[in-house]
C-alpha positions in Angstrom: 34.0 66.9 41.3 37.7 66.3 41.8 38.4 63.1 43.8 40.7 63.5 46.8 42.6 60.4 46.4 41.4 58.3 43.4 45.0 57.1 42.6 46.0 54.1 44.5 48.6 51.4 45.2 47.5 47.8 45.3 48.6 46.2 48.5 47.2 42.9 47.5 45.4 41.5 44.4 43.4 38.3 43.9 44.9 35.8 41.4 41.3 34.4 40.9 38.7 37.2 41.1 35.8 34.8 40.6 36.8 32.6 43.5 39.1 34.5 45.9 37.8 37.7 47.4 39.7 40.4 49.4 38.2 41.6 52.7 38.8 43.5 55.9 41.5 46.1 55.3 43.0 47.3 58.6 45.8 50.0 58.9 48.1 51.1 61.6 51.0 53.6 61.9 54.0 52.6 64.1 56.2 55.2 65.9 59.0 54.8 63.3 56.6 55.8 60.5 56.2 52.3 59.3 52.7 51.4 58.1 51.1 48.0 58.9 48.2 46.7 56.8 46.0 43.7 57.4 43.5 42.0 55.1 41.8 38.6 54.8 40.9 36.3 51.9 37.6 34.4 51.5 35.4 32.8 48.8 35.0 29.4 47.1 38.6 29.4 46.0 40.0 29.7 49.6 40.3 26.5 51.4 40.2 28.2 54.8 39.7 31.9 55.3 42.8 33.6 56.6 44.6 36.9 57.0 47.8 38.6 55.9 50.1 41.3 57.2 52.0 43.7 55.0 54.3 46.6 56.0 55.5 49.7 54.1 58.5 52.0 54.9 57.8 54.6 52.1 54.3 55.9 53.0 52.5 53.2 51.1 54.3 53.2 47.8 55.6 49.7 48.2 54.5 46.8 50.5 56.2 43.8 52.0 54.3 40.6 52.9 55.4 39.7 56.5 53.1 36.8 57.6 49.8 35.1 57.5 47.3 34.4 60.4 44.6 31.8 60.7 41.7 34.2 61.6 39.6 37.0 60.0 38.1 40.5 60.5 41.3 41.5 62.0 42.8 44.9 62.8 46.3 46.0 63.7 46.9 48.4 66.6 49.9 49.7 68.4 50.8 50.0 72.0 54.1 51.6 72.5 56.4 49.9 70.2 54.4 46.6 70.1 52.2 45.8 67.1 49.1 43.6 67.7 46.7 42.1 65.3 43.2 41.1 66.9 40.4 39.3 65.1 38.5 36.1 65.4 38.1 32.5 64.1 34.9 32.1 66.1 36.8 32.9 69.3 38.7 36.1 69.7 42.4 35.6 68.5 45.4 37.9 68.8 49.1 37.9 68.1 52.0 40.4 68.6 55.2 41.6 67.0 57.9 43.3 69.0 60.0 44.3 65.8 57.4 46.2 63.8 55.9 43.3 62.1 58.8 41.4 60.9 58.4 38.5 63.5 55.3 37.3 65.2 54.2 35.3 68.2 51.9 32.4 67.6 48.2 33.4 67.6 46.5 33.1 71.1 42.8 32.7 71.9 41.3 35.2 74.2 38.0 33.4 74.5 36.8 29.7 74.3 33.7 28.3 72.6 32.1 31.7 71.5 31.2 33.4 68.2 32.5 36.8 67.5 32.3 39.3 64.7 33.5 42.8 63.8 35.1 44.4 60.8 38.3 46.4 61.5 37.0 49.7 62.9 39.0 52.3 65.1 41.0 51.9 68.2 40.9 54.4 71.1 43.5 55.3 73.7 42.6 56.8 77.1 43.3 56.4 80.8 46.4 54.4 80.2 44.5 51.8 78.3 43.5 50.9 74.7 39.9 50.4 74.0 38.3 48.6 71.0 35.1 46.8 70.2 34.5 43.3 69.1 30.9 41.9 68.7 29.7 38.7 70.3 26.7 36.8 69.1 24.4 36.1 72.1 21.6 34.1 70.6 20.8 31.5 67.9 17.2 32.4 66.9 18.0 34.3 63.7 18.5 31.9 60.9 20.0 34.4 58.4 22.5 37.3 58.9 22.4 37.6 62.7 23.3 41.2 63.2 20.2 41.6 65.4 21.8 39.2 67.9 25.2 41.0 68.0 26.3 42.7 71.2 29.1 45.2 70.8 31.5 44.5 73.6 34.0 47.3 74.5 37.3 45.8 75.5 40.0 47.5 77.6 43.5 46.6 77.9 46.2 48.2 79.9 49.0 49.7 77.7 51.6 48.5 80.2 50.5 44.8 79.9 50.9 42.0 77.5 47.6 42.0 75.5 48.0 38.5 74.3 47.1 37.3 77.7 43.3 37.1 78.2 43.7 38.2 81.9 44.8 41.6 80.8 41.6 42.5 79.0 38.4 43.7 80.7 35.1 43.2 78.8 32.1 45.4 79.1 28.6 44.0 79.7 26.6 42.6 76.8 23.6 44.3 75.1 22.3 42.9 71.8 20.3 44.9 69.4 17.3 42.6 69.7 17.2 43.2 73.5 17.8 47.1 73.2 15.5 48.0 70.3 11.9 46.9 70.1 11.7 47.1 66.3 8.0 46.1 66.2 7.2 49.2 68.3 9.2 51.7 66.3 7.2 54.1 64.1 7.8 57.6 62.5 11.4 56.7 61.7 11.1 54.2 58.9 12.8 51.4 60.8 12.8 48.7 59.4 12.6 50.1 55.9 11.3 46.8 54.4 8.8 44.3 55.8 10.8 42.1 58.2 10.8 38.7 59.8 12.6 38.4 63.2 14.2 35.2 62.2 15.0 35.2 58.5 15.5 37.0 55.3 12.5 38.6 53.6 12.6 38.7 49.8 12.3 42.3 48.7 12.8 41.4 45.0 14.3 38.3 43.3 17.7 37.6 44.7 17.5 40.7 46.9 16.6 40.0 50.5 16.8 41.9 53.9 17.9 40.3 57.1 16.3 41.4 60.5 17.5 44.8 61.7 20.7 45.0 63.8 23.9 46.9 64.5 27.4 46.0 63.8 31.0 47.2 63.0 31.4 49.4 65.9 33.7 52.4 66.4 34.6 54.0 69.9 34.1 57.7 70.4 34.8 59.9 73.5 33.4 63.5 73.7 36.1 65.6 75.2 34.4 69.0 74.4 32.9 70.2 77.7 30.1 71.9 75.9 28.9 68.6 74.3 25.6 67.2 75.7 27.2 63.8 76.2 30.5 64.9 77.6 31.6 63.1 80.8 34.1 65.3 82.7 35.5 62.2 84.5 36.4 60.7 81.1 34.7 57.3 81.9 32.1 57.3 79.2 32.7 55.8 75.8 30.1 55.9 73.0 29.8 53.2 70.4 29.1 54.3 66.8 27.8 51.4 64.7 26.6 50.6 61.3 22.8 50.6 61.3 21.4 47.7 59.4 17.8 48.6 58.8 17.3 48.7 55.0 17.6 52.5 55.0 20.5 54.9 54.7 22.0 57.9 56.3 22.1 57.1 60.0 24.2 55.1 62.5 23.2 53.2 65.6 24.8 54.2 69.0 25.0 53.0 72.5 27.4 53.9 75.3 29.6 52.2 77.9 30.2 53.7 81.4 33.1 52.7 83.6 32.6 52.7 87.4 35.2 53.4 90.1 36.2 49.7 90.2 36.8 49.5 86.4 33.7 47.5 85.5 32.1 48.6 82.2 28.4 48.7 81.6 26.8 49.0 78.2 23.5 50.9 77.9 21.4 53.1 75.6 22.1 56.9 75.6 19.5 59.5 76.2 18.8 63.0 74.9 18.0 65.9 77.2 14.2 65.1 77.2 15.1 61.7 78.8 14.1 59.8 75.7 16.5 57.0 74.6 18.4 57.5 71.3 19.6 54.6 69.1 19.7 56.1 65.6 21.6 59.3 64.8 22.5 61.1 61.5 25.5 59.6 59.9 26.4 59.9 56.1 27.1 56.4 55.0 25.9 54.9 58.4 24.3 52.0 56.4 27.6 50.5 55.6 30.8 49.9 57.6 32.5 53.2 58.3 35.6 54.5 60.2 35.8 57.4 62.7 39.1 59.0 63.7 39.5 61.8 66.3 42.2 64.4 65.3 43.8 65.9 68.4 45.2 68.9 66.5 41.9 70.1 65.3 39.6 68.6 67.8 37.5 67.2 64.9 36.1 63.8 64.2 36.7 62.4 60.7 34.4 60.0 59.1 35.3 57.7 56.2 32.2 56.1 54.8 30.2 54.9 51.7 28.0 57.4 49.9 24.5 56.3 49.0 22.9 58.0 45.9 19.8 55.9 45.1 18.6 54.1 48.2 15.0 55.0 47.3 15.0 53.0 44.1 12.5 50.1 43.9 14.5 47.0 44.5 13.2 45.3 41.4 14.4 48.3 39.3 18.1 48.1 40.3 20.5 47.1 37.5 21.8 43.6 37.5 25.3 44.6 38.5 24.0 46.2 41.8 24.6 44.2 44.8 21.7 43.3 47.2 19.4 46.1 48.3 19.1 49.8 47.2 21.0 51.0 50.2 23.9 48.6 49.7 25.7 50.7 47.1 29.5 50.3 47.6 31.1 52.5 44.8 31.9 55.8 46.4 34.2 56.4 49.4 33.5 59.8 51.1 35.0 61.9 53.9 33.3 64.1 56.4 34.3 66.0 59.5 32.4 67.0 62.6 32.8 68.8 66.0 30.3 66.5 67.7 29.7 63.3 65.6 26.1 64.4 64.8 26.6 67.4 62.5 28.8 66.2 59.7 30.4 68.5 57.0 31.2 67.0 53.7 34.9 67.2 52.9 34.9 65.4 49.6 34.8 62.1 47.7 38.0 60.1 48.3 37.6 57.6 45.5 35.0 56.1 43.2 34.6 53.0 41.0 33.5 53.4 37.4 30.6 50.9 37.6 28.3 49.5 40.3 30.5 46.5 41.0 33.9 48.4 41.1 33.7 49.1 44.8 35.6 51.4 47.1 34.3 50.6 50.6 34.9 49.2 54.0 38.0 51.3 54.4 40.2 52.0 57.4 42.4 55.1 57.9 45.3 56.6 60.0 46.6 60.1 60.4 50.2 60.5 59.3 51.5 64.0 60.0 49.6 66.3 57.5 48.2 63.4 55.5 45.4 60.8 55.8 46.3 57.3 54.7 43.3 55.0 53.7 43.1 51.3 52.9 40.0 50.3 50.9 38.3 47.0 50.1 38.1 47.5 46.3 37.4 46.0 43.0 37.5 46.5 39.3 35.7 45.2 36.2 36.9 41.7 37.0 35.5 41.6 40.5 32.9 39.0 41.4 30.6 41.7 42.8 30.9 45.0 44.7 30.8 42.9 47.9 33.4 40.5 46.8 36.1 42.6 45.4 39.5 41.5 44.0 42.1 43.8 45.6 42.9 46.0 48.6 43.9 49.6 47.6 46.0 52.2 49.5 45.1 55.9 49.0 46.5 59.2 50.5 44.6 62.4 51.0 47.4 65.0 51.1 47.1 67.9 53.7 43.6 66.6 54.7 43.2 69.4 57.3 43.0 72.0 54.6 39.6 70.5 53.7 38.1 72.0 56.8 35.9 75.1 56.3 
């Protein structure tokens, strides 16, 4: 199969692949056509994890480093002609640029004394506001990776306000996975896939463990098609499409947020016509961080995700260079489109690494005219692992709408 955009430009490359890892690629398009990219660095060779901003004025052929910032998991987004970068260093933190990324305000905290998470997923604009999700850890009972304690918090900021001011953001109510999904009562769906402990990792095979089930890395979706079962004619319902951490593959976790007439936002589970709650929905690559974009021109949703090919392999039979569990494959970046976010059509493989540790994953994307630009967390044969890659790569799928059939 011919790959859609296997060639790439390196936006940033680690000088020490064994100790400095490249994470969290975020991408935004400014009104002038300038691209803004964000990323962060971590690993034993980094004294304190931090992020970087780059810009490009030639559609990604060359990049200019603009500034660093003292937080991680950041994403850039644009409101009018203002460029923001939001992330966290425990607390939510944000900064802004009024000249397309050349000069920046000092970072400002939006919260105090809290613990937040969230890889750079999409940003949504509606009702004179910008909507995005950051995830708040609500409890301290899970001793390992605490995605079961994360609450996806939909944040709303008026586009006519200064979003570095905490008072200009409205936060939805909190709903953690461990409160919403009684994992011990689930059956007939294979969740969780492996034996689980509600507090810590369970060793599936030597050096391959599974944390308690959870959701994370949330995208915002609105259904504007009036024929859609979940369409809200008032435009006040927002769906949260999340990575489903279950040990399995091929589905996402979802919830929804409803705004009332006073602007308060309440997070809850969605239902199907029978009245049954739904949390898990079909999603190619939903086991890994994915990115969803809605294309106004075609009224289609585009999904950039990681393709799983062997998630049913016994964990102790995986090759040594495979990272973690069978469903944690990170080599192939795939593209799908859908009318409804449930029925996905395969558009093609965007890029692929040559070996199990040469990753192409955790990517972000923007639509630029006829093209789709993609920023990927990537690695080559020198990378520490597929999780801890050594460069951030920029790819372009030319005339991406021609992939629709």
